[in-house]
N, C-alpha and C positions, 0 to 999 in steps of 0.2 A: 290425494286419495283419502277417503274417509274410512274409518274402521269402527266396528261395533264390538262391544264386549258384553258377555252374558254372565249371569250368575248361574251356578250349577243348581239343578233342580234338587230339592230335598222334599221327600214325601211328608215330612212333618216340620214345616218351616216354623222357626221361632219368630214371633212378632218383633222382638227387639233386634234380632239379626236382620230382619227385613227392613226395619227402620234405618239401621246403620248402612245397609246396602243402598237404599234409596238416597240417603244423604251423601254418601260417597259418590254415587253416580251423578247427582246434581253438581257436586263440587268439581268433578272431572269432565263434565260435559263441555264440549267446545265445537267449533266449526268443523273439526276433523274427527271428533270422537262422539259416539252415541252409545248409550247403554240404557238400562231400564227394562230389561227383559230377562227371562229365565229360559234355559234350554233343557229339554227333556228328550232323551232317546227312549222311545216307548217299547221298541222291540229290536230283535237282532237282524240277521241277514238271511237271505234265501239260501245262499250256498251252505251255510252252517245249519240250516233248518231251524233257525231260532226266530225268524220273522213270523209273526202271528198270522196264521192262515185260517180261512173258514174251512176249507177242505184239508184233510190230513195229507202230510207229505207221503211219498212212496216210502214204505218201510215204517210208517206210523208217526204219530205226533203232530201237533198243530203249531208248534213254535212256543215262544216264551215271552210273555209280557213282563216287563221289568217292574211294573206297579199295578196294583189292583184298581178296579173302577172306583171303589170307595176311597182308596188313598188318593187317587187322581182328583176326584171330586173335591175332597177336603183341601188338598194342597192348592189346586187352581183357585178355589174360592179365597184362600188366604193371600195368594199372590195378587189376585184382583183387588182385594180390599187394600193392599199396600200400594196399589197403582202400578203394578208391574204386569207387563205382557208375558204370555207364556207361548213359547214356540215348541211344538211337539213334532219330533221327527218320527214318522211311522213308515215302515216298509211294506209289511204284509197287509192283505185286504182285511183281515180280522182286526188288525191294529188300527187301520184307518176308520173302520166302522166304530170301534171302541172310542176313538177320538171324536168322531162325528156325534156320538151320543153325548159326550161331555160338552161339546160346544153347543148342541141343541139345548141342553139343560142350562148352560150358562146364559143363554139368551133370555130366558124367562126370569133370571134373578134380577131384582130391581136395581141393585148396585152395580151390576155388570156393565162394563164398558168394553164390549167384546171386540178386541183387536187381536185376539189370539189367532195363530195361524198353524196350518198343517203343512209340514214340509215332507214330501214323499219322493 
């Protein structure tokens, strides 16, 4: 059985910290272990009304995004420069659109090797 380990997403990643993570990941890589990616939970859950929705929930509110588009743009660019993939977990339709905008922008960046993924 193979397993994968991820670094926690930080909206202001430190380049030195990223270098250390990449080095540790390379040292730990094996036939059974893979790493080299960062996991972000972009929004909450539908039941708690924290998943980001385009239309408001009954009773009001559109959910809660855990990072702004600007924070996400800067952080994903930093992770990409470090050679790390970003996995973004998005539940609400608004969060998925938020993520799609980010990925569309990343595709036009010359250094981007877009292997980022949306997990919904």
